[in-house]
C-alpha positions as CSV (number, residue, x, y, z in Angstrom):
1,M,-47.6,-114.6,-8.2
2,K,-50.8,-113.2,-8.7
3,T,-51.2,-115.3,-11.8
4,T,-50.3,-118.3,-9.5
5,L,-53.0,-117.4,-6.9
6,F,-55.4,-116.9,-9.2
7,I,-55.0,-120.4,-10.8
8,I,-55.1,-121.9,-7.1
9,Y,-58.3,-120.3,-6.4
10,L,-60.0,-121.7,-9.3
11,F,-58.7,-125.2,-8.8
12,I,-60.1,-124.9,-5.1
13,S,-63.4,-123.4,-6.4
14,Y,-64.1,-126.0,-9.0
15,F,-62.3,-129.4,-8.0
16,S,-65.0,-130.8,-6.2
17,F,-68.2,-130.0,-8.3
18,S,-67.7,-132.8,-10.9
19,Q,-65.8,-135.8,-11.9
20,E,-66.3,-134.6,-15.5
21,Y,-64.1,-131.9,-17.0
22,V,-65.4,-128.4,-16.2
23,R,-64.2,-125.8,-18.5
24,K,-63.7,-122.4,-17.7
25,Y,-62.4,-119.5,-20.0
26,F,-60.7,-116.1,-18.8
27,N,-60.1,-113.0,-20.9
28,V,-56.7,-111.0,-20.3
29,N,-58.1,-109.2,-17.3
30,K,-58.8,-112.5,-15.6
31,K,-62.7,-112.3,-16.1
32,E,-64.6,-115.2,-16.8
33,I,-66.1,-115.2,-20.3
34,T,-67.8,-117.9,-22.7
35,Q,-65.9,-120.3,-24.9
36,K,-67.2,-118.3,-28.2
37,K,-65.9,-114.9,-26.7
38,F,-62.6,-116.6,-25.7
39,Y,-61.9,-117.6,-29.2
40,K,-63.2,-114.4,-30.7
41,Q,-60.8,-112.5,-28.7
42,K,-57.7,-114.7,-29.3
43,N,-55.3,-112.9,-31.4
44,Y,-51.8,-114.0,-31.9
45,K,-50.6,-110.5,-32.6
46,V,-51.5,-109.4,-29.0
47,N,-52.3,-112.3,-26.8
48,L,-51.7,-116.1,-26.3
49,D,-54.2,-118.8,-25.3
50,V,-52.7,-120.9,-22.2
51,F,-54.6,-124.0,-20.9
52,I,-54.1,-125.5,-17.4
53,Q,-55.5,-128.9,-16.7
54,S,-56.3,-130.8,-13.6
55,D,-58.4,-134.0,-13.0
56,S,-61.7,-132.5,-13.3
57,L,-61.1,-128.9,-14.4
58,I,-59.6,-127.2,-17.7
59,I,-58.8,-123.6,-17.7
60,G,-58.5,-121.5,-20.8
61,M,-56.7,-118.3,-20.3
62,L,-55.7,-115.2,-22.6
63,V,-52.5,-113.6,-21.6
64,N,-51.1,-110.5,-23.2
65,R,-47.8,-111.2,-25.2
66,T,-46.3,-108.0,-24.0
67,N,-46.5,-106.8,-20.2
68,Q,-44.9,-103.9,-18.4
69,G,-44.4,-103.5,-14.8
70,K,-41.8,-102.5,-12.1
71,L,-39.3,-104.1,-9.7
72,D,-38.8,-102.5,-6.4
73,E,-35.2,-101.7,-5.2
74,I,-34.8,-105.1,-3.4
75,K,-35.8,-107.2,-6.3
76,L,-34.0,-105.1,-8.8
77,S,-30.8,-105.4,-6.7
78,Q,-31.3,-109.3,-6.2
79,L,-31.8,-109.7,-9.9
80,R,-28.5,-107.8,-10.6
81,Q,-26.8,-110.0,-8.1
82,Y,-28.2,-113.4,-9.6
83,L,-27.3,-112.3,-13.2
84,S,-23.8,-111.3,-12.1
85,R,-23.3,-114.4,-10.4
86,L,-24.7,-116.6,-13.4
87,S,-22.6,-114.7,-16.3
88,G,-19.6,-113.9,-14.1
89,K,-19.8,-110.2,-14.9
90,N,-20.6,-107.4,-12.9
91,I,-24.1,-105.7,-13.9
92,D,-23.7,-101.9,-13.6
93,S,-26.6,-100.4,-12.1
94,S,-26.8,-97.6,-14.6
95,K,-27.5,-100.0,-17.4
96,T,-30.4,-101.5,-19.1
97,I,-30.5,-105.1,-19.0
98,V,-32.0,-107.2,-21.9
99,I,-32.4,-110.9,-21.3
100,N,-33.2,-113.3,-24.1
101,Y,-34.5,-116.3,-22.4
102,L,-34.6,-119.7,-24.0
103,S,-37.8,-121.6,-22.8
104,S,-37.5,-125.4,-22.1
105,T,-39.4,-126.3,-25.0
106,P,-38.6,-123.9,-28.0
107,K,-39.6,-124.7,-31.5
108,T,-37.1,-126.6,-33.2
109,F,-36.9,-128.1,-36.7
110,N,-35.5,-131.7,-37.5
111,N,-34.4,-130.7,-40.9
112,S,-32.1,-128.1,-39.8
113,K,-28.7,-128.6,-37.7
114,K,-28.8,-125.2,-36.3
115,S,-31.5,-122.6,-35.7
116,T,-32.0,-119.9,-38.2
117,W,-33.8,-117.6,-35.8
118,T,-32.9,-114.1,-36.7
119,I,-32.1,-113.1,-33.2
120,F,-28.7,-115.0,-33.8
121,N,-27.6,-112.8,-36.4
122,K,-24.7,-110.6,-35.5
123,N,-26.4,-107.4,-36.6
124,Y,-28.9,-107.8,-33.8
125,L,-26.4,-107.1,-30.9
126,I,-24.4,-104.6,-33.2
127,S,-27.8,-102.5,-33.4
128,L,-28.5,-103.2,-29.8
129,N,-25.1,-102.0,-28.6
130,K,-25.6,-98.8,-30.4
131,L,-28.1,-97.9,-27.7
132,S,-26.9,-96.2,-24.7
133,N,-25.9,-98.4,-21.6
134,I,-27.2,-101.8,-22.6
135,H,-26.2,-105.1,-20.8
136,Q,-27.5,-108.0,-23.0
137,I,-27.4,-111.6,-21.7
138,W,-28.6,-115.0,-23.0
139,V,-30.3,-117.1,-20.6
140,N,-31.9,-120.5,-20.9
141,N,-34.3,-122.5,-18.8
142,P,-32.7,-125.4,-16.8
143,N,-34.8,-127.9,-18.6
144,N,-33.6,-127.0,-22.1
145,L,-31.7,-129.8,-23.3
146,N,-31.0,-128.6,-26.9
147,L,-28.7,-125.7,-26.6
148,E,-26.3,-127.1,-29.3
149,Y,-29.3,-126.3,-31.9
150,F,-29.5,-122.8,-30.6
151,H,-25.6,-122.1,-31.3
152,K,-24.1,-123.2,-28.1
153,D,-20.8,-122.9,-29.9
154,K,-21.1,-119.2,-30.5
155,I,-23.8,-118.1,-27.9
156,N,-22.6,-118.0,-24.1
157,W,-26.0,-119.2,-22.8
158,V,-26.1,-119.1,-19.0
159,E,-28.7,-121.2,-17.0
160,D,-31.5,-119.9,-14.9
161,S,-30.6,-122.3,-12.2
162,N,-32.8,-121.2,-9.5
163,R,-35.6,-120.2,-12.0
164,I,-35.6,-116.5,-10.6
165,I,-36.2,-115.0,-14.1
166,E,-38.6,-117.7,-14.9
167,N,-40.7,-117.0,-12.1
168,Q,-40.4,-113.4,-12.0
169,F,-41.2,-112.7,-15.9
170,F,-42.3,-115.8,-17.6
171,P,-44.9,-117.8,-15.9
172,F,-46.0,-119.7,-19.0
173,E,-44.0,-121.9,-21.4
174,F,-43.9,-121.0,-25.0
175,Q,-42.2,-122.6,-27.9
176,Y,-40.3,-119.7,-29.1
177,G,-38.7,-118.2,-25.9
178,N,-39.3,-114.8,-24.5
179,F,-37.3,-111.8,-23.6
180,V,-37.6,-109.0,-21.0
181,V,-36.0,-105.4,-20.8
182,I,-35.4,-103.8,-17.4
183,N,-34.3,-100.2,-17.3
184,S,-31.9,-98.8,-14.3
185,N,-35.2,-97.9,-12.4
186,G,-36.5,-101.3,-12.4
187,N,-39.1,-100.6,-15.0
188,Y,-39.4,-103.7,-17.3
189,I,-41.3,-104.8,-20.6
190,S,-41.6,-108.5,-21.1
191,H,-42.6,-110.3,-24.5
192,Y,-44.1,-113.8,-24.7
193,A,-43.0,-116.4,-27.6
194,E,-42.0,-115.5,-31.1
195,Y,-39.9,-112.6,-31.8
196,G,-37.2,-110.9,-33.7
197,P,-34.4,-108.3,-33.4
198,E,-36.9,-105.7,-34.3
199,E,-39.2,-106.3,-31.4
200,V,-36.2,-106.2,-28.9
201,L,-35.0,-103.1,-30.1
202,K,-38.6,-101.5,-30.2
203,Y,-39.2,-102.3,-26.6
204,T,-35.5,-101.5,-25.4
205,K,-36.0,-98.0,-26.7
206,K,-39.4,-97.7,-25.2
207,C,-38.2,-99.2,-21.8
208,I,-35.0,-97.0,-21.6
209,K,-37.2,-93.9,-21.4
210,L,-39.7,-95.3,-18.5
211,K,-39.3,-93.6,-15.3
């Protein structure tokens, strides 16, 4: 929500000044910086560049790939209810939730019939389930029309029909999808774009310990 309000403010502030494109650049703390600093600070290991365009304004923003926050009790309860409805399975309140989220525009390769993404290796779930009290769920964006490529025959994808997960955790689209881990207290760690089993396991272990 804060990101959305920030973007709306920028459009209102700059829209009427020129019919030519006004270019503005912002760092991960939403502070305006020069174009040179923007590209100098760009580092795929820790952040991603996002561009938003209107008729007269182009906004370049750097966003952290990994983010941490906490849901209040109401939002946490609503999320569990929503996921329970989508999956048809009750979400135990004592469990840590791991959501592998497939965006509407994930990267695909025309020369491959099925994705070779390592997150689909069976060892991923085996390792994840060795951790205590885990509920893992595969969720896809409603606009994704290529689930066959992402092993629909083996993966029980459930659709984020009301875009609750997208709006809460993933305000930007990235080709490689995203994931989020939410512990029983509502603490969460989200990660944007390309990832593998190692990242999920790493941040799940970290999130479990958050109070």
